[in-house]
GUTIDO-827861 format. One record per residue (C-alpha): x, y, z; residue number from 1. Coordinates in steps of 0.05 Angstrom, whole numbers, m for minus. Each point is the difference from the previous one (the first is absolute). Layout:
N
PAFI:east:north:up:num
PAFI:X:Y:Z:NUM
...
***
This chain:
693
PAFI:east:north:up:num
PAFI:m862:1554:m40:1
PAFI:m54:m53:4:2
PAFI:8:m17:74:3
PAFI:m59:m48:m4:4
PAFI:31:m46:m52:5
PAFI:68:3:34:6
PAFI:m29:m24:66:7
PAFI:m45:m52:m32:8
PAFI:59:m31:m36:9
PAFI:33:m12:68:10
PAFI:m58:m22:44:11
PAFI:m64:m5:m42:12
PAFI:m66:22:27:13
PAFI:m4:5:76:14
PAFI:m65:8:37:15
PAFI:m5:46:60:16
PAFI:m31:m26:64:17
PAFI:m62:33:29:18
PAFI:43:36:51:19
PAFI:49:29:m49:20
PAFI:m2:43:m62:21
PAFI:m36:m36:m56:22
PAFI:33:46:m49:23
PAFI:71:m26:11:24
PAFI:m11:m52:m55:25
PAFI:m19:51:m52:26
PAFI:46:53:m27:27
PAFI:m6:57:m49:28
PAFI:47:38:m44:29
PAFI:50:54:17:30
PAFI:55:35:m36:31
PAFI:54:m8:53:32
PAFI:27:m63:33:33
PAFI:m32:m15:66:34
PAFI:67:m2:35:35
PAFI:16:72:m20:36
PAFI:m61:29:35:37
PAFI:m7:7:74:38
PAFI:m70:m12:27:39
PAFI:m30:55:42:40
PAFI:m63:m8:43:41
PAFI:m60:39:m27:42
PAFI:m30:55:43:43
PAFI:m65:34:m20:44
PAFI:m3:69:32:45
PAFI:m59:48:0:46
PAFI:2:71:26:47
PAFI:m56:49:16:48
PAFI:m53:m35:m40:49
PAFI:m62:45:m1:50
PAFI:m64:m13:m36:51
PAFI:m68:34:4:52
PAFI:m66:m2:m36:53
PAFI:m54:52:m13:54
PAFI:m65:m12:37:55
PAFI:m63:33:m27:56
PAFI:m43:37:51:57
PAFI:m69:m30:9:58
PAFI:m32:68:12:59
PAFI:31:62:m32:60
PAFI:m1:64:42:61
PAFI:m62:43:m8:62
PAFI:34:66:10:63
PAFI:64:34:21:64
PAFI:66:9:m34:65
PAFI:41:m61:m18:66
PAFI:63:m1:41:67
PAFI:67:m32:m11:68
PAFI:m19:m54:49:69
PAFI:m54:m27:m47:70
PAFI:51:m39:m40:71
PAFI:28:m31:64:72
PAFI:m69:m21:20:73
PAFI:m7:m35:m67:74
PAFI:66:m37:7:75
PAFI:10:m65:38:76
PAFI:72:m20:15:77
PAFI:9:m75:m7:78
PAFI:76:0:9:79
PAFI:37:54:38:80
PAFI:76:m1:m4:81
PAFI:10:m76:5:82
PAFI:72:m22:1:83
PAFI:35:m67:10:84
PAFI:40:m55:m33:85
PAFI:m6:m74:m15:86
PAFI:59:m47:m7:87
PAFI:14:m62:m42:88
PAFI:m14:m63:39:89
PAFI:m50:34:46:90
PAFI:m74:8:6:91
PAFI:m30:69:14:92
PAFI:m72:4:24:93
PAFI:m43:63:m1:94
PAFI:m51:m1:57:95
PAFI:m57:45:21:96
PAFI:m75:4:8:97
PAFI:m47:2:m60:98
PAFI:10:66:m36:99
PAFI:69:12:28:100
PAFI:33:m1:m69:101
PAFI:29:m71:m2:102
PAFI:m23:m18:m70:103
PAFI:15:71:m24:104
PAFI:73:m6:22:105
PAFI:7:m68:m34:106
PAFI:m30:30:m64:107
PAFI:49:58:5:108
PAFI:60:m45:7:109
PAFI:m25:m47:m55:110
PAFI:m7:58:m50:111
PAFI:m76:m4:0:112
PAFI:m9:74:12:113
PAFI:11:51:m55:114
PAFI:68:35:6:115
PAFI:m31:69:m4:116
PAFI:m45:m16:59:117
PAFI:52:m30:46:118
PAFI:53:44:33:119
PAFI:65:m27:29:120
PAFI:53:m48:m26:121
PAFI:7:m75:m7:122
PAFI:70:m28:m12:123
PAFI:31:m69:m7:124
PAFI:72:m2:23:125
PAFI:1:76:0:126
PAFI:m23:7:m72:127
PAFI:m68:24:m22:128
PAFI:m42:m61:m20:129
PAFI:m28:11:m70:130
PAFI:m70:m25:m15:131
PAFI:21:m44:m59:132
PAFI:55:m34:41:133
PAFI:m45:m9:61:134
PAFI:m50:m39:m41:135
PAFI:54:m49:m20:136
PAFI:32:m11:69:137
PAFI:m63:2:44:138
PAFI:m68:m32:8:139
PAFI:m64:21:34:140
PAFI:m50:m49:32:141
PAFI:m70:28:7:142
PAFI:m43:m11:61:143
PAFI:m52:m40:m40:144
PAFI:17:m69:m27:145
PAFI:m12:11:m75:146
PAFI:7:m68:m32:147
PAFI:m32:m41:m55:148
PAFI:m46:m49:38:149
PAFI:3:m58:m49:150
PAFI:76:m6:m3:151
PAFI:41:m42:48:152
PAFI:54:29:45:153
PAFI:55:m29:m44:154
PAFI:m33:26:m64:155
PAFI:m9:69:30:156
PAFI:73:6:18:157
PAFI:22:m30:m67:158
PAFI:m39:52:m39:159
PAFI:32:54:43:160
PAFI:68:m30:m15:161
PAFI:m14:2:m75:162
PAFI:m19:73:6:163
PAFI:56:24:45:164
PAFI:59:m44:m18:165
PAFI:36:14:m66:166
PAFI:m9:m44:m62:167
PAFI:74:m17:2:168
PAFI:m12:m39:63:169
PAFI:m18:m71:m19:170
PAFI:m67:m32:15:171
PAFI:34:m50:45:172
PAFI:32:55:42:173
PAFI:m66:38:5:174
PAFI:m34:m63:26:175
PAFI:57:m11:49:176
PAFI:m8:72:25:177
PAFI:m74:m12:11:178
PAFI:12:m65:37:179
PAFI:52:34:44:180
PAFI:m48:57:14:181
PAFI:m56:m48:19:182
PAFI:46:m30:52:183
PAFI:22:68:24:184
PAFI:m73:21:9:185
PAFI:m19:m64:34:186
PAFI:m51:m18:m53:187
PAFI:24:m69:m20:188
PAFI:m63:m36:26:189
PAFI:m45:49:m38:190
PAFI:40:5:m64:191
PAFI:m51:m37:m43:192
PAFI:m62:28:34:193
PAFI:m42:52:m35:194
PAFI:m2:70:29:195
PAFI:m76:m2:4:196
PAFI:m52:54:14:197
PAFI:m70:6:30:198
PAFI:m28:m54:m46:199
PAFI:61:m46:m3:200
PAFI:36:m31:59:201
PAFI:74:18:0:202
PAFI:59:16:45:203
PAFI:m3:34:67:204
PAFI:5:75:13:205
PAFI:72:m4:25:206
PAFI:20:m41:m61:207
PAFI:m34:51:m46:208
PAFI:40:55:32:209
PAFI:65:m37:m10:210
PAFI:m17:m14:m73:211
PAFI:m14:75:m9:212
PAFI:70:14:29:213
PAFI:30:m54:m44:214
PAFI:m24:27:m66:215
PAFI:32:67:16:216
PAFI:67:m27:23:217
PAFI:9:m52:m55:218
PAFI:54:45:m30:219
PAFI:35:7:67:220
PAFI:m6:76:9:221
PAFI:48:41:42:222
PAFI:m57:39:32:223
PAFI:m68:m30:20:224
PAFI:m59:43:22:225
PAFI:m62:m30:33:226
PAFI:m65:33:21:227
PAFI:m25:m35:63:228
PAFI:21:m72:m19:229
PAFI:m32:m28:64:230
PAFI:m68:33:m9:231
PAFI:m58:m49:9:232
PAFI:45:m58:23:233
PAFI:m1:m38:65:234
PAFI:61:6:45:235
PAFI:33:m64:m25:236
PAFI:m9:16:m74:237
PAFI:24:71:13:238
PAFI:63:m25:35:239
PAFI:14:m48:m58:240
PAFI:m6:57:m50:241
PAFI:48:44:39:242
PAFI:48:m59:8:243
PAFI:1:m8:m76:244
PAFI:14:75:m7:245
PAFI:57:m7:49:246
PAFI:31:m54:m44:247
PAFI:m8:45:m60:248
PAFI:34:57:37:249
PAFI:57:m45:22:250
PAFI:11:m21:m72:251
PAFI:23:71:m14:252
PAFI:m63:42:m8:253
PAFI:m28:62:34:254
PAFI:m70:m16:26:255
PAFI:m45:58:19:256
PAFI:m72:m13:21:257
PAFI:m58:33:35:258
PAFI:m32:m40:56:259
PAFI:m59:17:45:260
PAFI:15:m34:67:261
PAFI:54:m54:0:262
PAFI:0:m56:51:263
PAFI:56:m11:50:264
PAFI:30:m55:m44:265
PAFI:m1:44:m62:266
PAFI:33:56:38:267
PAFI:59:m46:12:268
PAFI:11:m7:m75:269
PAFI:0:75:m17:270
PAFI:64:40:m4:271
PAFI:m25:72:m6:272
PAFI:m64:34:19:273
PAFI:m33:66:m19:274
PAFI:m61:22:40:275
PAFI:m44:52:m34:276
PAFI:m54:44:30:277
PAFI:m42:42:m49:278
PAFI:57:4:m49:279
PAFI:56:15:51:280
PAFI:55:m45:24:281
PAFI:m4:m14:75:282
PAFI:53:m55:2:283
PAFI:50:m31:m47:284
PAFI:54:m49:16:285
PAFI:12:m71:24:286
PAFI:m55:m35:41:287
PAFI:52:m9:55:288
PAFI:3:76:8:289
PAFI:m75:6:15:290
PAFI:6:m8:76:291
PAFI:56:50:6:292
PAFI:m36:50:m46:293
PAFI:m64:0:40:294
PAFI:37:m2:66:295
PAFI:36:64:m18:296
PAFI:m67:29:m23:297
PAFI:m26:m12:71:298
PAFI:m47:m55:m22:299
PAFI:37:m65:18:300
PAFI:m26:m65:m29:301
PAFI:m21:m49:55:302
PAFI:40:m65:2:303
PAFI:m56:m47:m20:304
PAFI:m31:47:m51:305
PAFI:4:m12:m75:306
PAFI:45:56:m25:307
PAFI:m37:15:m65:308
PAFI:m69:m2:33:309
PAFI:24:48:54:310
PAFI:30:47:m51:311
PAFI:m62:m1:m45:312
PAFI:m47:10:60:313
PAFI:42:58:25:314
PAFI:1:32:m69:315
PAFI:m75:m7:m5:316
PAFI:m9:30:69:317
PAFI:44:59:m18:318
PAFI:m37:10:m65:319
PAFI:m65:9:38:320
PAFI:31:49:49:321
PAFI:m4:76:m11:322
PAFI:75:6:m15:323
PAFI:2:m61:m44:324
PAFI:66:m35:m16:325
PAFI:39:65:m9:326
PAFI:46:m12:59:327
PAFI:13:m72:m21:328
PAFI:16:22:m71:329
PAFI:49:54:25:330
PAFI:32:m49:48:331
PAFI:10:m51:m56:332
PAFI:36:53:m42:333
PAFI:50:10:57:334
PAFI:7:m75:9:335
PAFI:13:m11:m74:336
PAFI:55:52:m2:337
PAFI:37:m38:55:338
PAFI:m11:m67:m35:339
PAFI:25:26:m67:340
PAFI:64:25:32:341
PAFI:18:m71:17:342
PAFI:m16:m32:m67:343
PAFI:26:24:m67:344
PAFI:m3:m34:m67:345
PAFI:62:m11:m42:346
PAFI:m3:m29:m70:347
PAFI:74:m18:m8:348
PAFI:5:50:m57:349
PAFI:m40:m41:m51:350
PAFI:m60:27:m38:351
PAFI:m71:m26:2:352
PAFI:7:m30:m69:353
PAFI:63:m37:22:354
PAFI:m35:m25:62:355
PAFI:m59:m26:m41:356
PAFI:48:m32:m50:357
PAFI:37:m34:57:358
PAFI:m67:m25:27:359
PAFI:m19:m27:m68:360
PAFI:67:m35:m7:361
PAFI:m14:m38:65:362
PAFI:m67:m24:m27:363
PAFI:m45:55:25:364
PAFI:m53:33:m43:365
PAFI:m10:m55:m52:366
PAFI:m41:43:m47:367
PAFI:48:59:0:368
PAFI:45:m27:m54:369
PAFI:51:54:m17:370
PAFI:48:1:m58:371
PAFI:34:65:16:372
PAFI:15:42:60:373
PAFI:m46:56:m20:374
PAFI:m67:13:34:375
PAFI:m36:m17:m65:376
PAFI:29:m71:3:377
PAFI:m58:m21:45:378
PAFI:m56:m20:m47:379
PAFI:m68:32:12:380
PAFI:m34:m66:m16:381
PAFI:30:m69:8:382
PAFI:m29:m28:m65:383
PAFI:m19:24:m70:384
PAFI:m73:16:m12:385
PAFI:m15:m64:m39:386
PAFI:24:m43:58:387
PAFI:m45:40:46:388
PAFI:m59:m10:m47:389
PAFI:10:m75:m1:390
PAFI:4:m5:76:391
PAFI:m60:45:11:392
PAFI:m40:m39:m50:393
PAFI:20:m67:28:394
PAFI:m19:22:71:395
PAFI:m68:28:m22:396
PAFI:m17:m63:m40:397
PAFI:19:m46:57:398
PAFI:m41:41:50:399
PAFI:m60:0:m47:400
PAFI:4:m74:m16:401
PAFI:m7:m16:74:402
PAFI:m66:39:1:403
PAFI:m38:m36:m56:404
PAFI:m66:23:28:405
PAFI:15:71:m22:406
PAFI:16:m21:m71:407
PAFI:m61:m46:m2:408
PAFI:m46:55:23:409
PAFI:22:46:m56:410
PAFI:m7:m54:m53:411
PAFI:m67:m19:29:412
PAFI:m24:72:m2:413
PAFI:19:7:m74:414
PAFI:m29:m67:m19:415
PAFI:m66:11:37:416
PAFI:m7:68:m33:417
PAFI:15:m30:m68:418
PAFI:m50:m56:10:419
PAFI:m55:48:22:420
PAFI:12:44:m61:421
PAFI:4:m60:m47:422
PAFI:m66:m27:25:423
PAFI:m34:68:4:424
PAFI:20:22:m71:425
PAFI:m3:m68:m35:426
PAFI:4:2:m77:427
PAFI:m21:72:m12:428
PAFI:m36:12:m66:429
PAFI:12:55:m51:430
PAFI:m62:40:18:431
PAFI:m9:69:30:432
PAFI:m9:m32:68:433
PAFI:61:m43:m13:434
PAFI:40:63:m12:435
PAFI:m22:30:66:436
PAFI:16:m65:35:437
PAFI:69:m2:m31:438
PAFI:14:71:23:439
PAFI:m21:m18:71:440
PAFI:43:m63:m2:441
PAFI:62:37:m23:442
PAFI:m9:56:51:443
PAFI:m9:m49:58:444
PAFI:55:m47:m23:445
PAFI:52:56:m8:446
PAFI:m17:32:67:447
PAFI:1:m68:34:448
PAFI:72:m12:m21:449
PAFI:19:63:37:450
PAFI:m41:m14:62:451
PAFI:30:m70:8:452
PAFI:69:33:5:453
PAFI:m20:35:65:454
PAFI:24:m62:38:455
PAFI:71:23:m14:456
PAFI:m8:58:50:457
PAFI:20:m40:63:458
PAFI:60:m31:m35:459
PAFI:46:61:3:460
PAFI:m33:27:63:461
PAFI:21:m64:36:462
PAFI:70:7:m28:463
PAFI:6:76:8:464
PAFI:39:1:65:465
PAFI:43:m60:m20:466
PAFI:17:37:m64:467
PAFI:15:64:39:468
PAFI:46:m37:48:469
PAFI:37:m36:m55:470
PAFI:10:60:m46:471
PAFI:19:47:58:472
PAFI:68:m33:4:473
PAFI:8:m17:m74:474
PAFI:m18:m73:0:475
PAFI:m26:11:m71:476
PAFI:m22:55:m47:477
PAFI:m71:26:m3:478
PAFI:2:m8:m75:479
PAFI:17:m74:8:480
PAFI:m61:m9:44:481
PAFI:m47:34:m49:482
PAFI:27:m38:m61:483
PAFI:0:m67:36:484
PAFI:m71:8:26:485
PAFI:m23:21:m70:486
PAFI:32:m60:m34:487
PAFI:m24:m53:48:488
PAFI:m71:26:m5:489
PAFI:m3:m12:m75:490
PAFI:m8:m77:m1:491
PAFI:m59:3:47:492
PAFI:m32:55:m41:493
PAFI:8:m41:m63:494
PAFI:m33:m60:33:495
PAFI:m58:42:27:496
PAFI:m10:34:m68:497
PAFI:0:m67:m36:498
PAFI:m52:m29:49:499
PAFI:m46:60:m7:500
PAFI:6:5:m75:501
PAFI:m11:m74:m12:502
PAFI:m60:m1:46:503
PAFI:m36:58:m31:504
PAFI:20:10:m73:505
PAFI:m29:m62:m32:506
PAFI:m59:m6:48:507
PAFI:m24:70:m14:508
PAFI:11:m9:m75:509
PAFI:47:57:m13:510
PAFI:24:14:m70:511
PAFI:68:m5:m32:512
PAFI:18:m73:4:513
PAFI:71:m18:20:514
PAFI:28:70:m13:515
PAFI:m58:31:38:516
PAFI:11:m46:59:517
PAFI:74:17:1:518
PAFI:m14:75:2:519
PAFI:m53:m10:53:520
PAFI:50:m40:42:521
PAFI:54:52:m9:522
PAFI:m48:56:20:523
PAFI:m21:m38:63:524
PAFI:74:m12:16:525
PAFI:16:74:m11:526
PAFI:m59:19:45:527
PAFI:26:m46:55:528
PAFI:69:30:m9:529
PAFI:m24:72:3:530
PAFI:m47:m15:58:531
PAFI:54:m37:39:532
PAFI:49:58:m11:533
PAFI:m52:52:20:534
PAFI:m17:m37:64:535
PAFI:74:m12:15:536
PAFI:12:75:m7:537
PAFI:m57:17:47:538
PAFI:26:m50:51:539
PAFI:64:41:1:540
PAFI:m39:64:13:541
PAFI:m50:m23:54:542
PAFI:22:m33:64:543
PAFI:m64:m34:21:544
PAFI:m34:m60:m32:545
PAFI:m71:23:10:546
PAFI:17:70:m25:547
PAFI:34:m31:m60:548
PAFI:m61:m42:m18:549
PAFI:m46:60:7:550
PAFI:44:43:m45:551
PAFI:8:m55:m53:552
PAFI:m75:m16:m4:553
PAFI:m18:74:m4:554
PAFI:51:17:m55:555
PAFI:m17:m62:m41:556
PAFI:m74:19:4:557
PAFI:19:69:m29:558
PAFI:40:m34:m55:559
PAFI:m60:m41:m20:560
PAFI:m46:60:3:561
PAFI:44:39:m48:562
PAFI:18:m59:m44:563
PAFI:m52:17:m53:564
PAFI:m50:m56:16:565
PAFI:m50:40:41:566
PAFI:9:63:m41:567
PAFI:36:4:m66:568
PAFI:61:44:m10:569
PAFI:m39:49:m43:570
PAFI:m50:12:57:571
PAFI:49:9:57:572
PAFI:3:73:24:573
PAFI:64:36:m20:574
PAFI:20:12:72:575
PAFI:1:m77:12:576
PAFI:30:m22:m66:577
PAFI:70:m2:30:578
PAFI:m22:m55:48:579
PAFI:m26:m40:m60:580
PAFI:71:m4:m27:581
PAFI:29:m17:68:582
PAFI:m49:m58:9:583
PAFI:37:m67:0:584
PAFI:m64:m36:m20:585
PAFI:m10:44:m63:586
PAFI:57:m30:m41:587
PAFI:m12:m75:9:588
PAFI:m75:12:m7:589
PAFI:8:36:m66:590
PAFI:51:m52:m23:591
PAFI:m47:m60:10:592
PAFI:m58:40:m31:593
PAFI:41:10:m63:594
PAFI:20:m73:1:595
PAFI:m73:m20:2:596
PAFI:m31:51:m48:597
PAFI:55:13:m51:598
PAFI:m27:m51:m51:599
PAFI:m36:43:m52:600
PAFI:m37:m61:m29:601
PAFI:m37:m15:64:602
PAFI:m68:32:10:603
PAFI:m29:14:68:604
PAFI:m65:37:m17:605
PAFI:m42:m19:m60:606
PAFI:m61:37:m28:607
PAFI:m54:m30:43:608
PAFI:44:3:62:609
PAFI:5:76:2:610
PAFI:m65:1:38:611
PAFI:23:m49:54:612
PAFI:24:53:49:613
PAFI:m62:43:m7:614
PAFI:m74:m7:18:615
PAFI:m12:m21:m72:616
PAFI:37:m64:13:617
PAFI:m64:m29:31:618
PAFI:m40:6:m64:619
PAFI:m8:m59:m48:620
PAFI:52:m11:m54:621
PAFI:m52:18:m54:622
PAFI:m6:70:30:623
PAFI:75:7:3:624
PAFI:7:m21:m73:625
PAFI:m52:52:m19:626
PAFI:38:53:37:627
PAFI:64:m20:m35:628
PAFI:m34:5:m68:629
PAFI:m25:71:16:630
PAFI:69:20:25:631
PAFI:31:m26:m64:632
PAFI:m46:45:m40:633
PAFI:19:61:41:634
PAFI:75:m14:1:635
PAFI:5:m24:m71:636
PAFI:36:m62:23:637
PAFI:m28:m70:m2:638
PAFI:1:m25:73:639
PAFI:m23:m71:7:640
PAFI:m5:m45:61:641
PAFI:70:m28:m14:642
PAFI:34:65:m19:643
PAFI:61:13:44:644
PAFI:m10:65:36:645
PAFI:56:m1:52:646
PAFI:68:m33:m7:647
PAFI:54:m8:53:648
PAFI:34:64:m24:649
PAFI:m64:38:12:650
PAFI:m3:m27:71:651
PAFI:71:23:13:652
PAFI:m17:69:m25:653
PAFI:m62:2:45:654
PAFI:45:m18:60:655
PAFI:51:53:m19:656
PAFI:54:m52:m13:657
PAFI:34:32:m60:658
PAFI:64:33:25:659
PAFI:48:m57:17:660
PAFI:11:m67:m34:661
PAFI:m9:m64:39:662
PAFI:75:m15:0:663
PAFI:16:69:25:664
PAFI:m52:m10:55:665
PAFI:38:m63:19:666
PAFI:68:35:1:667
PAFI:m27:58:40:668
PAFI:m28:m48:52:669
PAFI:68:m34:5:670
PAFI:34:68:5:671
PAFI:m46:19:58:672
PAFI:27:m61:36:673
PAFI:72:21:m9:674
PAFI:m17:71:19:675
PAFI:m29:m21:67:676
PAFI:60:m45:13:677
PAFI:45:60:m10:678
PAFI:m44:40:47:679
PAFI:5:m57:50:680
PAFI:76:5:m3:681
PAFI:m1:75:14:682
PAFI:m50:m12:56:683
PAFI:50:m48:32:684
PAFI:57:48:m13:685
PAFI:m35:57:35:686
PAFI:m45:m35:50:687
PAFI:48:m52:28:688
PAFI:50:48:30:689
PAFI:12:m23:71:690
PAFI:25:66:25:691
PAFI:m35:48:46:692
PAFI:m4:73:m19:693
***
């Protein structure tokens, strides 16, 4: 039953106020009438969560037998039997000093730790929460604000809506959802302001944090995880962020966050607390229970003392004591048993799927459009891949257009290089020196096309963590990202190739006419494509810009060395010949050589010119003609001053360019580009896993 259409027929589109659920105006699909399903509050329960990592010893033992305790010494326990529960409509905060395990617990609950590494159970309404379902009904907000700096707040949220909301939801309703969310987040005054970065003035830190929250709750998730949402904010901005999270929780979500040291006002907004100390729970429950808990532990909180500050200070003091927090941990276990006896969860006999369906029927979980009552009814991705490609491409183009200096610098670099080459190698003649100059021009030109692609390294490195955040919860497919980035790069590569080819081809005086120019242009374009793909692949492997530039420059230098310009293929040692065929510069270099020297009617060395590259070249022409006459007598061939001695085919043979035709060189260069794009995809598939091991 399409509940959305039924409701819209009666009352149209209603907008939620900032203090109420913004999702109540947007409804998804369910297989049962809303009236036939009873809503049940969601409760996320976790029991005995334990997680540890192996720590390598700095200094291995010099002698002695290895005991069974060695493995324990190498193991650091980050979570040790953590249990608790979070309820719909409430906010749970995880507190503790640095290194206590706050972020680790949030990662564990958000399915960011590999299942085989995490022990314990996590259930929603008493049923085990599957990873695929959790990605649909939950969201995770990272500690860092990872946003595109040149987009406005409204554009950022709108792109998130296009990713996370289904295609069946009209453009008008998506815009309405964004406007409602802007009001809910308190961002109306900054809606048309750019996000900004170090070089561009933008919104404030508190507003950035609220935008980061907004892009992850655009689809109105049932569960929201946040890693220290108030980190780096002043007290007022931090309070506003938590106030926004309270509204989100009251709209029907479970909000779980880690927080370092909340203020008194923020404490008044929280519903449940978990205090951690070195991976152990030392308190869990309502903030109102803190005084009673510590009073019964014989450490009463003074009347005028901040409760959380007192608790954190006491925990730190106990951690530094010889006994540590062992007594506090044991006392909390006894306390929790008594608290659990008074509170039990009942789900009214409905399953988790039925509870989610009922939530959807009321307007919750906009992107979780279901057509059946089976667990597979919740789509992994909200949109088909071609919609994702369009949105990714549109966002990248918009972000790039607002940074014209970057585009201008790349065009300028190509044009300056082309002009220098055109003026340096102007109108080369068909002499032995002209041949050497042509070879040098082609080698430098082909390698330059690859080096100018190195500027693409920072592009993905700047987007890496945005990409990881968006793909972690299925905003779009990794394949969509790779295809979109590949397609939108082609127009700029065509323009750059045309500029470089037009600047150099006619000025240098290359052969072939119109067909020769076309092949030269296509080879330059293929080189840009292969170089861009290679650099893009490397940017997915390395994680540092400077390291990336170093690796790219070094590898491209090796490609040029083994291309066949400095040493022909026939002279390369057998143990290095494999690198010759892996060189990206080899194929375009050989292709343009064949394009230039394939004309059998053109002569590059005539009789008298055979002495030009030897000491005999300094002798008068009369001497050279005499030598030619004597040589003719010895060889039995009449060699005059105008006799053609070396054609273009001979030059190709001298350079070892005889194996592959020029068009095959072009296709191989293009194929290298596709190969590196595929490698880039697998790099993202393997390297962008957001789970700890």
